[in-house]
C-alpha positions in Angstrom: 10.8 25.0 -5.7 14.5 26.0 -6.2 14.3 27.8 -2.9 12.9 24.6 -1.3 15.6 22.5 -2.8 18.3 24.9 -1.4 16.8 24.8 2.1 16.7 21.0 2.0 20.2 20.9 0.7 19.1 18.5 -2.1 21.0 18.2 -5.4 18.2 17.0 -7.6 15.0 18.8 -8.7 12.4 18.3 -11.4 9.3 20.4 -11.7 6.3 20.0 -14.1 4.7 23.4 -14.1 1.0 23.9 -13.5 -1.5 24.4 -16.3 -3.5 27.3 -15.1 -4.8 26.4 -11.6 -4.4 22.6 -12.1 -1.5 20.2 -11.9 2.1 21.0 -10.9 4.3 18.1 -9.9 7.7 18.3 -8.2 10.3 15.6 -7.4 13.4 16.3 -5.2 16.2 14.0 -4.3 19.4 14.1 -2.2 22.2 12.9 -4.5 22.2 13.9 -8.2 23.5 10.6 -9.5 21.0 8.4 -7.6 18.0 9.3 -9.9 17.6 8.8 -13.6 14.6 10.4 -15.3 12.7 8.0 -17.5 9.6 10.1 -18.5 7.3 12.8 -17.3 4.0 14.5 -18.3 1.5 16.8 -16.7 0.3 13.8 -14.8 3.3 11.8 -13.8 7.0 11.7 -13.1 8.8 8.3 -13.7 12.3 7.9 -12.5 14.7 5.1 -11.7 16.4 5.1 -8.3 19.8 3.5 -8.2 20.8 2.0 -4.9 23.6 -0.6 -4.8 22.4 -4.2 -4.4 18.7 -3.3 -4.1 15.7 -2.9 -6.3 13.3 -0.8 -4.2 10.5 1.2 -5.8 7.6 3.3 -4.6 4.6 5.1 -6.2 3.1 8.2 -4.6 0.3 10.4 -5.7 -3.2 10.3 -7.2 -3.9 6.7 -8.3 -7.3 7.6 -9.6 -8.5 4.3 -8.3 -9.2 2.5 -5.0 -8.4 -0.9 -3.6 -11.6 -1.6 -1.7 -15.2 -0.3 -1.3 -14.2 1.1 2.2 -12.0 3.6 0.4 -15.1 5.4 -0.8 -17.6 7.2 1.4 -21.2 7.8 0.1 -22.3 7.5 -3.5 -22.9 4.4 -5.5 -20.6 1.4 -5.2 -17.3 1.5 -7.1 -17.3 -0.7 -10.2 -16.0 -4.2 -9.1 -14.1 -4.7 -12.4 -12.0 -1.7 -11.6 -11.3 -2.9 -8.1 -10.3 -6.4 -9.4 -8.0 -5.0 -12.1 -6.2 -2.6 -9.7 -5.7 -5.3 -7.1 -4.4 -7.7 -9.7 -1.8 -5.2 -10.7 -0.8 -4.6 -7.1 -0.5 -8.4 -6.5 1.6 -9.0 -9.6 4.0 -6.1 -8.8 4.3 -6.8 -5.1 3.2 -3.2 -4.1 1.7 -2.6 -0.7 0.0 0.4 0.9 1.6 2.7 3.4 -0.8 3.3 6.3 -2.4 6.8 6.2 -2.3 8.8 9.4 -5.2 11.3 9.8 -8.4 11.6 7.8 -8.7 8.5 5.7 -10.1 10.2 2.5 -8.0 12.4 0.3 -10.4 13.6 -2.4 -13.9 15.2 -2.0 -16.8 16.6 -3.9 -19.7 18.6 -2.6 -18.0 20.1 0.4 -20.4 21.7 2.9 -23.4 20.0 1.2 -25.6 17.1 2.0 -24.2 15.2 -1.1 -20.6 15.1 0.2 -18.6 12.4 -1.5 -15.1 11.3 -0.2 -12.6 8.9 -1.7 -9.1 7.9 -0.9 -7.5 8.4 -4.3 -4.1 9.6 -3.1 -1.8 7.0 -1.6 1.8 5.7 -1.4 2.7 2.2 -2.3 6.0 0.3 -2.2 7.5 -3.1 -2.6 9.1 -5.1 0.1 12.7 -4.0 -0.8 11.7 -0.4 -0.3 10.0 -1.2 3.1 13.2 -3.0 4.2 15.1 0.3 3.5 12.5 2.5 5.2 10.7 0.4 7.7 9.6 3.3 10.0 8.1 5.5 7.2 4.9 7.3 7.9 2.3 8.9 5.5 0.2 11.8 6.7 -3.0 13.4 5.3 -2.4 17.1 5.8 -6.0 18.1 4.9 -6.9 21.9 5.0 -6.4 22.4 1.2 -8.5 24.7 -1.0 -8.2 21.9 -3.7 -10.5 18.9 -3.8 -7.4 16.8 -3.1 -5.7 16.8 0.3 -1.9 17.0 0.2 -0.2 13.9 1.6 3.2 14.0 3.2 5.5 11.0 3.4 8.3 11.0 6.0 10.7 8.2 4.9 12.6 6.9 7.9 15.4 4.4 7.3 16.6 1.8 9.8 19.4 2.7 12.1 22.4 0.4 11.7 23.0 -1.8 14.7 19.8 -0.7 16.5 17.1 -1.9 14.2 15.5 -5.3 14.5 12.9 -6.3 12.0 9.5 -6.5 13.7 7.8 -9.9 13.8 4.3 -9.9 12.2 2.0 -13.0 12.6 -0.2 -13.5 9.6 -3.7 -14.9 10.3 -3.5 -16.8 7.0 -0.8 -19.0 8.5 -3.4 -20.6 10.7 -4.8 -22.3 7.6 -1.5 -24.1 7.1 -1.1 -27.3 9.3 2.6 -26.8 9.5 2.1 -23.5 11.4 0.8 -25.3 14.5 3.5 -27.9 14.2 6.3 -25.2 14.3 4.7 -23.6 17.3 4.3 -26.9 19.1 7.9 -28.0 18.4 9.4 -24.8 19.7 7.2 -24.8 22.8 8.1 -28.3 23.7 11.8 -27.6 23.6 12.9 -28.2 27.2 16.4 -26.7 26.7 15.0 -23.1 26.4 13.2 -20.7 28.8 10.0 -19.0 27.9 11.6 -15.8 26.4 13.9 -17.9 24.2 11.0 -20.1 23.1 9.0 -17.0 22.0 12.1 -15.6 20.1 12.9 -18.9 18.5 9.3 -19.5 17.5 9.1 -16.0 15.9 12.3 -16.6 13.9 11.1 -20.0 12.7 7.6 -18.7 11.7 9.2 -15.7 9.9 11.5 -17.9 7.9 8.8 -20.4 7.1 6.1 -17.8 6.5 8.2 -16.0 3.9 8.1 -19.1 1.8 4.4 -19.5 2.3 3.4 -15.9 1.6 5.5 -15.9 -1.5 2.7 -18.0 -3.2 -0.1 -15.8 -1.9 -0.3 -13.8 -5.1 -0.7 -16.9 -7.3 -3.3 -18.4 -4.9 -5.2 -15.1 -4.8 -5.3 -14.9 -8.6 -6.6 -18.5 -8.7 -9.4 -17.7 -6.3 -10.4 -14.6 -8.3 -10.6 -16.7 -11.4 -12.8 -19.2 -9.6 -15.1 -16.4 -8.4 -15.4 -15.0 -11.9 -16.2 -18.4 -13.2 -19.0 -18.8 -10.6 -20.4 -15.4 -11.6 -20.5 -16.4 -15.2 -22.3 -19.6 -14.3 -24.8 -17.7 -12.1 -23.8 -19.5 -9.0 -22.7 -16.4 -7.1 -25.0 -13.7 -5.9 -23.6 -10.2 -6.9 -22.8 -8.0 -3.9 -25.1 -5.2 -5.2 -28.1 -7.7 -5.3 -27.3 -8.9 -1.8 -27.1 -5.3 -0.5 -30.4 -4.5 -2.2 -32.0 -7.6 -0.6 -30.6 -6.7 2.9 -32.0 -3.1 2.6 -35.4 -4.4 1.7 -35.4 -6.5 4.9 -34.5 -3.6 7.2 
């Protein structure tokens, strides 16, 4: 790894050596004074990254958990209580997934057999401050590994000063808010602007308003989850496993 560090011209390097044929972690960084080591073990490296005026952070590696049933291919359904717990942590910390390019599963068991099981255990997650710094970052599944885990490669790409303009994203959840249609209508009825200006102004207004709305999504999601759990306890909600069994009997 020292040779890799020299080739990259990085100043910082921390390696947790492998135990036999398993493990081995490495973290490299550009400037030596930007990273402060907090703790490490055979399974993790925890550091604090110091960037003036920002509080970005990112997690990359084997999470040993999934965020949805779609992250698992074949086998029994993943325990719902584990999904709920993991998603609650992500909501509270504001962490979001980086899209994975390539094969969508990073761990497998039973390769070249009829009982092949695939799961997306390895991922990269970051908060909004980190995404603001590296908006063009891509995460790749490299595959082709003798291990049961595929290596994932993240290419952090920062914004180019003066050339980058934050991309507008319309959230479908906004359609549930009456004020959304009012903002669109007000901008579209503005007779002092042409069509292009109306579209730009509408996007800017929705982005500013939507940021305030989405800020409360985490609280609203937790409230909905509590209501669902309450319904399950009262027996008013059919478990997904029972519904799946019922549907399979009908087919």
